[in-house]
C-alpha distance (Angstrom), angle and dihedral (degrees) to the residues before:
residue distance angle dihedral
X1 . . .
X2 3.77 . .
X3 3.81 89.4 .
X4 3.83 89.6 53.2
X5 3.82 91.8 49.7
X6 3.78 88.6 49.3
X7 3.79 90.7 53.4
X8 3.81 91.1 49.2
X9 3.80 90.9 49.1
X10 3.80 91.6 49.1
X11 3.79 91.5 48.7
X12 3.77 90.1 50.0
X13 3.79 90.9 51.7
X14 3.83 91.5 50.8
X15 3.81 90.6 49.5
X16 3.79 90.5 49.3
X17 3.80 90.7 51.3
X18 3.83 91.8 49.0
X19 3.77 91.7 49.4
X20 3.79 91.5 47.1
X21 3.81 92.8 49.3
X22 3.81 90.3 45.1
X23 3.78 92.4 52.8
X24 3.79 90.6 45.6
X25 3.80 90.2 51.2
X26 3.81 91.0 49.6
X27 3.79 90.3 49.1
X28 3.81 90.2 51.3
X29 3.82 91.3 50.7
X30 3.78 89.8 48.1
X31 3.80 90.0 49.4
X32 3.81 91.4 50.2
X33 3.80 90.8 51.2
X34 3.78 92.4 49.9
X35 3.82 90.4 51.7
X36 3.81 94.0 53.9
X37 3.81 115.4 101.1
X38 3.77 117.1 -115.1
X39 3.80 113.5 -126.2
X40 3.81 95.7 24.2
X41 3.80 122.0 103.5
X42 3.80 102.0 154.0
X43 3.79 136.9 65.4
X44 3.80 95.0 -146.2
X45 3.80 137.6 43.4
X46 3.82 117.0 -158.4
X47 3.81 115.3 -152.6
X48 3.81 123.2 -166.8
X49 3.82 118.3 -153.7
X50 3.79 139.1 175.3
X51 3.84 123.0 -141.9
X52 3.80 97.5 -114.4
X53 3.84 131.2 108.8
X54 3.83 92.1 -116.9
X55 3.81 86.1 89.0
X56 3.81 98.5 45.5
X57 3.85 96.3 133.6
X58 3.79 93.7 56.9
X59 3.81 90.3 47.7
X60 3.80 89.2 52.5
X61 3.81 89.2 51.3
X62 3.80 89.3 48.6
X63 3.80 95.2 48.6
X64 3.81 91.8 44.9
X65 3.84 89.3 50.5
X66 3.81 90.4 -128.8
X67 3.78 93.7 134.0
X68 3.80 94.4 46.9
X69 3.78 91.3 48.4
X70 3.80 95.8 45.8
X71 3.80 93.9 45.0
X72 3.81 90.6 47.5
X73 3.81 88.8 58.8
X74 3.82 88.2 66.4
X75 3.80 94.1 40.3
X76 3.82 97.4 -100.5
X77 3.81 128.5 129.7
X78 3.81 123.9 -150.2
X79 3.81 125.6 -129.1
X80 3.79 118.6 -168.6
X81 3.82 125.5 -158.6
X82 3.81 124.7 -177.4
X83 3.81 121.4 -148.6
X84 3.80 127.0 -166.3
X85 3.81 92.5 -136.6
X86 3.79 146.4 -12.7
X87 3.85 100.9 -83.0
X88 3.84 98.1 62.8
X89 3.79 89.4 40.5
X90 3.81 89.1 53.3
X91 3.81 90.1 51.4
X92 3.80 90.7 52.5
X93 3.79 92.2 48.9
X94 3.81 90.7 47.7
X95 3.81 91.2 53.6
X96 3.80 91.0 51.6
X97 3.82 92.2 -114.2
X98 3.83 92.9 122.4
X99 3.80 131.6 45.2
X100 3.81 104.7 -168.7
X101 3.80 126.0 22.4
X102 3.77 141.6 172.9
X103 3.79 128.5 -141.3
X104 3.79 145.3 136.5
X105 3.78 119.9 -73.1
X106 3.82 94.2 -105.0
X107 3.85 96.7 55.2
X108 3.80 88.5 45.1
X109 3.80 89.8 58.0
X110 3.80 92.0 46.6
X111 3.79 90.6 56.3
X112 3.78 93.8 45.2
X113 3.81 94.0 47.2
X114 3.81 89.1 50.3
X115 3.80 89.4 60.5
X116 3.79 104.7 -92.0
X117 3.80 112.5 154.5
X118 3.80 94.7 -134.2
X119 3.79 139.5 130.3
X120 3.78 134.3 -152.2
X121 3.80 103.2 -123.0
X122 3.82 101.9 175.1
X123 3.78 146.6 -7.5
X124 3.79 112.9 -98.6
X125 3.79 93.5 -167.8
X126 3.77 145.9 -24.1
X127 3.80 117.1 -148.1
X128 3.80 122.1 155.8
X129 3.81 89.9 175.2
X130 3.80 90.2 50.9
X131 3.80 93.6 72.3
X132 3.78 124.3 52.2
X133 3.77 149.7 152.3
X134 3.79 106.8 -103.2
X135 3.80 129.6 -159.7
X136 3.80 133.2 -176.4
X137 3.79 114.4 -76.2
X138 3.79 91.7 -115.6
X139 3.82 95.4 40.7
X140 3.80 117.6 135.6
X141 3.82 91.5 -143.9
X142 3.79 109.7 112.7
X143 3.82 102.3 162.3
X144 3.82 136.3 39.8
X145 3.82 86.8 -122.4
X146 3.80 87.2 69.8
X147 3.80 91.1 62.7
X148 3.80 89.5 81.6
X149 3.80 109.2 121.5
X150 3.81 91.5 3.6
X151 3.81 129.2 124.5
X152 3.80 107.6 -101.6
X153 3.80 121.3 -179.5
X154 3.80 129.6 -152.6
X155 3.76 138.4 167.7
X156 3.79 96.0 -113.6
X157 3.79 112.2 -117.8
X158 3.81 94.2 13.7
X159 3.78 122.4 127.0
X160 3.81 88.0 -110.6
X161 3.81 87.7 59.9
X162 3.79 86.8 62.5
X163 3.81 89.5 49.3
X164 3.80 94.1 58.3
X165 3.81 89.8 46.9
X166 3.80 90.2 54.2
X167 3.81 94.0 44.9
X168 3.79 91.7 51.6
X169 3.80 91.2 46.7
X170 3.80 90.2 50.6
X171 3.81 87.6 55.7
X172 3.83 95.0 47.3
X173 3.80 94.1 -101.8
X174 3.79 137.7 111.0
X175 3.78 132.3 -152.1
X176 3.81 86.5 -91.4
X177 3.80 88.1 68.9
X178 3.82 92.4 63.7
X179 3.79 135.0 47.3
X180 3.79 96.6 -106.2
X181 3.80 111.7 -157.3
X182 3.79 123.6 -168.1
X183 3.80 116.2 -141.2
X184 3.79 129.3 -179.9
X185 3.80 101.5 -128.8
X186 3.79 145.2 11.2
X187 3.79 87.5 -110.5
X188 3.80 91.1 59.9
X189 3.80 90.7 51.1
X190 3.79 92.2 47.8
X191 3.81 91.9 51.4
X192 3.81 91.8 47.0
X193 3.81 91.6 52.2
X194 3.79 90.4 48.6
X195 3.82 93.9 51.5
X196 3.83 92.2 42.8
X197 3.82 94.8 -121.3
X198 3.83 87.7 128.1
X199 3.80 132.0 29.7
X200 3.80 100.5 -139.6
X201 3.78 142.6 -5.2
X202 3.80 138.1 -161.7
X203 3.81 110.2 -128.1
X204 3.79 141.8 152.6
X205 3.79 138.9 -139.9
X206 2.95 136.7 -29.7
X207 3.83 87.4 26.1
X208 3.82 92.3 60.6
X209 3.79 93.2 56.9
X210 3.80 93.5 40.6
X211 3.82 91.3 53.5
X212 3.79 92.4 47.2
X213 3.81 92.4 48.0
X214 3.79 97.0 47.9
X215 3.80 93.3 42.2
X216 3.81 93.7 -116.3
X217 3.78 95.8 124.1
X218 3.78 152.0 -15.8
X219 3.80 136.6 -136.1
X220 3.79 116.4 -93.0
X221 3.81 93.2 -179.6
X222 3.80 134.1 -19.3
X223 3.79 131.3 -155.5
X224 3.80 97.0 -88.3
X225 3.79 108.6 134.8
X226 3.80 90.0 -3.4
X227 3.80 110.0 66.4
X228 3.80 129.5 4.0
X229 3.77 92.9 -145.7
X230 3.80 99.6 -134.4
X231 3.76 119.0 -167.2
X232 3.78 117.9 -171.6
X233 3.78 147.0 -152.9
X234 3.78 111.0 -131.4
X235 3.79 132.6 -173.6
X236 3.79 137.4 -164.7
X237 3.80 104.5 -107.7
X238 3.81 95.7 -138.0
X239 3.80 90.4 54.3
X240 3.81 93.3 46.2
X241 3.80 94.0 46.9
X242 3.80 91.7 50.9
X243 3.81 95.9 39.4
X244 3.81 108.8 32.7
X245 3.81 91.1 149.2
X246 3.81 90.9 61.4
X247 3.80 92.3 49.7
X248 3.81 88.4 50.2
X249 3.82 91.8 51.0
X250 3.81 90.8 47.8
X251 3.80 93.2 52.6
X252 3.79 93.3 44.2
X253 3.80 89.7 54.0
X254 3.81 89.6 47.9
X255 3.81 87.9 55.4
X256 3.81 90.1 49.4
X257 3.80 87.6 53.8
X258 3.81 90.8 49.7
X259 3.81 91.7 51.6
X260 3.80 91.8 46.2
X261 3.82 93.4 50.9
X262 3.82 91.4 51.5
X263 3.80 92.2 56.5
X264 3.80 100.6 32.0
X265 3.81 111.2 40.1
X266 3.81 96.1 155.8
X267 3.79 94.7 46.3
X268 3.81 91.0 45.8
X269 3.80 89.9 53.6
X270 3.79 90.1 49.5
X271 3.81 93.0 47.1
X272 3.79 98.2 50.0
X273 3.81 101.2 32.8
X274 3.82 92.6 103.0
X275 3.82 91.6 45.2
X276 3.82 94.3 58.2
X277 3.83 99.3 29.1
X278 3.78 93.6 -123.2
X279 3.84 127.6 123.0
X280 3.77 117.0 -109.0
X281 3.83 94.3 -114.4
X282 3.81 90.9 54.7
X283 3.80 92.8 45.6
X284 3.79 89.9 55.6
X285 3.83 86.9 61.9
X286 3.81 94.3 43.4
X287 3.80 104.2 46.3
X288 3.84 96.4 63.3
X289 3.82 88.1 61.5
X290 3.81 89.6 72.9
X291 3.77 137.6 74.6
X292 3.80 103.4 -152.0
X293 3.82 97.3 -173.9
X294 3.84 103.8 136.9
X295 3.79 94.7 -152.2
X296 3.80 116.7 107.2
X297 3.81 112.8 -134.3
X298 3.79 130.4 -163.0
X299 3.83 88.3 -101.5
X300 3.78 89.6 54.2
X301 3.80 91.4 52.3
X302 3.81 90.0 50.1
X303 3.80 89.6 51.0
X304 3.81 90.9 50.4
X305 3.81 89.9 51.9
X306 3.80 89.7 53.3
X307 3.79 89.2 51.8
X308 3.80 91.3 50.5
X309 3.82 90.1 50.9
X310 3.81 90.5 51.4
X311 3.80 92.8 47.5
X312 3.79 91.7 50.8
X313 3.82 96.7 43.4
X314 3.82 90.6 48.5
X315 3.82 92.2 49.1
X316 3.79 90.3 -120.3
X317 3.79 84.3 128.0
X318 3.79 125.1 25.0
X319 3.80 97.4 -166.4
X320 3.80 122.7 66.0
X321 3.80 117.6 -119.8
X322 3.81 120.3 -145.8
X323 3.81 99.4 -135.1
X324 3.80 94.1 -166.0
X325 3.80 89.3 58.8
X326 3.80 95.4 37.8
X327 3.81 90.6 58.2
X328 3.80 112.4 69.6
X329 3.81 113.8 -173.7
X330 3.79 94.3 174.9
X331 3.80 92.5 95.9
X332 3.81 91.8 52.6
X333 3.80 88.5 53.7
X334 3.79 91.7 48.7
X335 3.80 88.9 51.4
X336 3.82 90.5 51.3
X337 3.81 93.5 -116.3
X338 3.81 117.6 145.6
């Protein structure tokens, strides 16, 4: 009888231990769940950049390590990739190799029209003086009207391509009235202007300042009153929908970079000089050409619609893009940016 009671007591103790361990295990699981960050499903965020001053605030945030530090707080590492221009960056976004990118409005539309599931989430910069039609320093051309019949180079599909279209239209011409030449990069256009193999070229910073400083060229006309020159931050929708907290952190750090640049022009130029391959003294001249406010205004949306019209009418895109749907301001709101 005593032996039986002993067995019952032992069994009861084992059951108690199992229940205790089970409850402890459940509590641990519950604790793990409560420690997980809402709005974060990945361990890495991949950010695509281009080495131009249009993205100065994000380069400040990169150099200051704000993004790395803030992403680390939610268990996410940051991987940066630099692209020479929009087309290869678009390809990387399309393959799912990048999560957030930055590019001019025209390349953004090319990617979207090609079927990329992306959204414009903010303006990276607006700078009408930061894109221009350049000519040789000793050129006899003094007016856009004199471009008729001349060799004019563009990077096809760039936002400077749109600029030359608008300048010609303003002067009662079309691209059929010039010898439009497609070149791969700003550097190619700059070299061609310098060696007189073309008469003019539509480029953007830092090429404008470099050409002026080395005596290779001068501005015939810039975008003032013609094109705002919007560059954008874009995101893959699947990534943003699954990781809204990371998009919020990214935009908040962009805003920190904007605020820093406003108050610290010289230090900003020093910080990002290596990122954009431009000396500090030249950057000090370039940066004031931009408005880095990330918010997207009604005027910005109107400008983007004009770009979409140009892209479609010029057969640079064959599928219409609904700008109102392409632009998603929800993430700006979540980041507290107005």
